[in-house]
N, C-alpha and C positions, 0 to 999 in steps of 0.2 A: 932618352929618359930625361926626367926632370920637367921643367916648365921653361918655355921660351919667352924671354922678355926682349922683344925687338929682335936683334940679331944674336943675343946672348942666351945660352942655355943655362938654367939654374938647376943645380943638382943637390944642394945641401938644405937641411931642414930649416936653418935660420933664414937663408936667402929666399927660399920658397914661401915660408910663412909670412915674411915681410912683404914679399910681392903680392900675396893674396890679400893681406890686410890693407895695403895701399891701393891696390887696383880693383878689388872686388867689394871692399867695405868702405871705400872712399876716405880712409884715414890718411894722415900726413906723417912725415918723419917726426914731427913734434908730438905726435900721439903715442910714439913708441920709445922704449928705452933701447936705442940702437946698439949699444954695447952688449946687451944681453943676446941679441940675435947673432952678432959676430962671435961672441963667446961660444954659443951653441955650435956654430960651424967649426970652431977651432977644437973644441973638446969632443964633439961627436961628428967627426969628419966622415960621415957616411954618405954614400951616393943613394939618392932616392929616385924612384921612377913613379910618376903620378900621371894618371890619365884623367883629364877633366873634360866633362861634357856639359852641356847646358843644364842638365839635371843635378850636377854635383853641387853640394852645399859647402860653403867655406868652413862651417863649424865641423862637419864630418871630416873634411880633409885635415883641418888642424888637429882634430882628435887622433887621426892616424899618424900625423907627424909626431904627436906626443908619444905614441906607442913606439914609433920607429926610432926615436932619438932618446927615449926614456927621460922626458922633460914634461913641463906643464906650463900653460899660459895663465897669466893672472893680471890683475889690475893693481897698480901701486896705489895704496890707500891714500897717500899724501898728495901725489901728483896727478893721479887718475890715468897715468900712462900704462900702456900694455907692456908687460914684461914676459920674458920666457926664462924659466928656471930649470936647472938640470938636477935631476934626482941624484943624490950622492949618499953614501953611507955616512952616518953622523961621526964626527970626530970625537973620540972619548975625552979629549982634553978640553973640549968646548964646554964652558960653564954658563953660556948664555941662558937666560931664563925669560920666559914670557911673563908679562905682568897682567894677571887676571885677578879680579876681585869680585865681590858680591854686586858691584855696580854694573858689571858687564858680562857676568857668567851665570847661566841658568841651566837647569836640567843636566848636571854634570855626572858623568859615569866613566869608569875606566874598565876596559875589558881586555883580556888576553886574546889575541888573534893568532890562531895556529895556522900560519900561512905557509907551512912547510910543504914543499912539492918535490916529488921524486925526480921530475924532469921539467926542463924549460925547452919549449919548441918554438923557434922563431922562423916565420915564413919569409921568403924573399923571392925576387924574380917572378912576380905574378904575371901570367899571360892574360892580357885583357880580353882576349877572345874566348878562351876556354875557362878562365877563372882559376886554372891550375897554378900552383906555385910550388917552389922547392922549399926545403925545410932544413934547418940546422938544429940539432938537439944537444943539450948539455945535461948530464945526469948529476943530481945532487946526492952524493953518497951519504952525507950527514943525515938527511931526512930518512933514509932507509933504516938507519939504526935508532933514530929517535922515536918515530911514530908509525913506521911502515906505511906511510901514505903513498899509495900507488898512483895517485892522480898527477897529471902533468899540467903545466901552465902553457897554453897555446897563445902566441902573440902574433897577430897578423900585422904586417908592416908594408911600407912602401920601399923597403930596401931592395937594391938591385943586385948587389954582390954578396957572395957567400962569406967572404972575409968580414964584411960589415955585419951580417947576420950573426956570425960566430962571435964577434966582439960584443954585440948587444946581448947575446945569450950569456957571455961571461960576466957582463955587468949585472944581469938580472939574477943570476944564481945566488949571490950573497943576500939579496933581498928576500929570498925564499928558503934560506938555510937556518933561520932561527925565528922563534915566536916573537911577536911584537906586541907592545902595549898600545891599545887604541883608546884615545881620549875622545869621548863624544860629548858635545855640549852645544847649547844654543847661546850665542853671544850677541851682544848689542854694543858695538864699538863706534 
């Protein structure tokens, strides 16, 4: 499982994505915020299994790593470096505010997104020949009483082990247990 870098197997999301960016997109260490990739592996210590053939696209693989580790890749606005950020529940004590004004904000709207789901299903241990994978499910009891939403969220991943899939499902359940405000806008920064 994982990706082989010379004689070393890579199994974690941060090390695999770093390897792909450096070896397939010809970036250098100076193009990445290396501490972000190390932090991803420390916080989401999941074992990934990825099959790469010549038809595989780096963007598709990075997207699956994002799903597998509940993270996202971005570009630092000031340095231009590639970052990887970990989704986390907001801290209620955090009072940080974004500075948006009429000079950089257009077509502003706020909507309530009812993202409650009865169940989160996380796939793992995908067989590359058959395409079959195993699944771990977590039931969101709160959503049953709030809106009777019987739909589940299905997350396809590169995870190898059931314990990692269960940990990811436990991370995802809070994100689907309460409505969220979604701010949509066009900005020019």
